[in-house]
C-alpha positions, 0 to 999 in steps of 0.5 A: 426894389421893385416887386419884380426885383424881390421875386427874381431870385426865387425865380432863378433859383430854378433857372436850369429847369426853366431853360428845360422847359423853354427848350421844349417850348421852342420844340413845340412851337417849331413843330406847329409852325411847321405845319401850315409849311407841309400843308402849303406844299400839300396842296399845291402838290395835290392840286397838280397831281393826286397820288396815294403815295403823295397823300399818304407822305403828306398825311404822315408828315402831319401826324408826326408833327402833331405827335412831336408837338404833343409830346413837347407841349406836354413836357413843357407844361410839366415842367414849366408849370411844375416849377411854378408849383416848386416856387410857390412851395418855397414862397410859402415856407418863406412867408410862414417863417417870416409871420412866425417871427413878426411882434405880437403887436402885429397879429393884434393889428392884423386879422388871422383871416387876412394873413390866411387869405394872402397865404393861400389865394395871393400866393396861388395868383403869384403861382400863376404869373411865374408859371402859366403867364411865363409860359404863355407869354414866351409861347405867343411871343414866339409864334408871333414873331416866326408867324409874322416873319413867314407871313412876310416871306409869302406876301408883305402887302398882305402881312401889313393888312393883316397887321393894321389893327395891331395899334387898336390891340395895344390900346385896348391891352393898356386900358383894360390891363390897368382897369384889371389891376386895379379890380384885381387888388379890390377882389383880394382885399375882399376876399381876405375879408371874407376869409377873416369873417369865416375864421372869426365865426368858427373860432368863436362859435361857442360864444356866437351860439351861447349869444343866439347871433347865428343868423346876425353872422350868416347875414354879416358872411352874406354881406361880405360873400355879396361884395365879393361876388360883385368885385368878381362880377365888375372883373368878369365884365371887364374880361368880357368886354376885353376878350370879345374886343381883341376877337373883333379887332382880330376879325377885321384882320381876317376880313381884310386878308380874306378880301385882298388875298383872294385877289392876290391868288387870283392875280397869280402872286401867291398860290392856293397853298400859299394862301392856305399857309398865310391863313393858317399863321394869322389863325395861329397869330390870333391865339398869341393876341388873345393870349396876350389879353389872358397873360396880361390878366394873369400878370396883374392879378399876380402882381397885385397879390404879391404886393399884398405878400410884400406887405407882410414879408416887409414888416420887420421881426419882433427881435433880431440877431445881430451878426455877433449874436449869429455867430455865438449860436454857431459857436454854441452848436459846434465848440460848445458854451458855458451852459445857463444856470439860471441867474436872473437880475433886473436893472432899473428896467423901465418899458413902454408900449407904443410909448405908453409906460408899462414898467417903471424902475423895476430891479431885483436878483433871482439867484439859480434854483430860487423863485420869484413870485410877482403879485399886484393888481391887473395891469401892474405889468406882471406879464409885461415882465416876464414876457421879456425874459424870453425876448417876446419883446426886447427890453431896453439894454443893460436892464434884464440879464441872465448869468450876468449877461444882457439877453440881448447879447444872447441868441434867441434860439439858445435864450428860449432853449433854456426858458419855457412858459405857460401863459395866462391863457393857455393855447392847446392845439387840436392834437392828443394830450400827449402830443400837446404836453411833448410840444416843447420837448419833441425832437431833444436829443436823449429824452425819453419822450413816455417818461417826460410825458408822464412826469410832467403830467403828474406834476401838473396833476393831470394824470388823475384826469386820464381816466375820464379821458376816452383814450387817456394821453391819446385823447384828442382835445379838440380845436384850442382844447375846446373839449377840456376844462379850464382847469384842464387846459391849464394843467396842460399848458403847465405840463407842456412846460414842465416837459421841456425841462427848462432851466427858467420856468415862467409861470403866468397866472396859469393855476387860476382856474384850479381848485385850491386842493389840487394847487396846492399838490401842484406847488408841492410837486413843483417844489420837489421837482425844481432841483436848480431850476429858476421859477417866476411865478405870476399870481392874484392868488397869495396861496400860490406864491407863499412859499417863493424866495423873493415876492415883488408887489407891483402897482402901476409898473413899480415895485412898491413891496418885496420881501418873503411871505412873512416879511410881507405879512409884518410890513402889513401893506398891499400884500398883507391887505391882499391876503386878508382879503383872500382869507375872508373870500375863503371863509364865505365860501366855506360858510 
């Protein structure tokens, strides 16, 4: 499907407004074209006999045409350009919604700054293509057709002389248009690179300053900015040649018309008024020729930008609901379905990232209300295992079950509504502490947000830090939580997961930056307030998982040990060795 075909549904959604705008365009052009007609009769009539009444009548007619044309020109621009803004709004929502559903691997391979550039600068170029470009194209097309028709009615020979340079115009547009398109693509790509450099430098400003790399980053930005300047300069040079070339060609037409038209007036073939009218239409015809180049530029830049946006929109989402899943979601919203109890089961689960095996034959059952702990060295597959439960990645069919249902048969929205995740690397938004905590609970029906926030922060032991914050829970944490310590970030992330009141709670090494005393308080609070909630905890600390109902020890993606804390210590395997090592480290720290 062509890029224009992909854009057509978004444009046709506003076909009614476009139709009204085009009516205003027709009226605007009509009043403009009537001006030279009135001027012709005014000159011929006043040449024969000048009176105050005649002068007033013609001046009034020209003034009325100018006022009417100005009014409808205002309405034309307001409607058509306004519709282009509405299309831009729709496309931005579509683009952002699609980006939200892209797989995590997509963001590993594409820079944030590049995606931001496509959502802003590229989209603005698309807006110019579907708004001003369409408006100018319709306006210039109508002016060209009607003007040429009127010019032919005045003097066909003179009209042919005026149109002789048109093949040169077509050649110039074709050659310059393709060059402008290629250069526009290079400019948009370089702008995306420049945006990525700015985004990375600002996001990592603490690292940049810690290593004294300010000058290096500034030079890096200067080089990319210089490249952007040079590519824009190349486009400006193309445009600087394009528009004067059109002007020169049209100037040749004016010289021919002046020479031949003056002879026709002298010979009496046309009147002075008709000659003035003809020249007025020729001047009006000059703008369509020049505007055609401008519209060509807008279309080429817009098309290049739209292709870049389609590169993102054509990327497949990470996971998709089938039609049966969508129907199940509809039934859940209307008739209700059996609530999720939280029974988890892994049946000989094997999983690979891009062909690289990460999990191999993992099996386990966790009953509702129980706690499963995952322990093992770095890279053993612990984080991957819990990322499969909310379908951040899709596991193979028949390997992961919730309440005896394959999670691939559960609608994603239903699945993620009952699961909350506190990730290994907590991400906080640049809002207040309370707003970050309520991120997963805001909007839930029948929920006391104040009580929910207080209870979640109390379990996460974040409440004891509020007194040190300038505005308590209403303190802004800064970008990515820059004003908080590592432990405070983790506890805020934990409170956010608890505030969602999930049936299944996933904690991915979320207490690694918390001291032992606070960790013990948090774990006690989690056990006391768990109720029938199923929990999966990933940790490197034995102290964090010792109360779990089932502990799986993973190594190289395989379960090498399983059991309770006491059973694994008695087995004297990998888990017991890890326990002894951590006890020794604690003894050395206390010495």
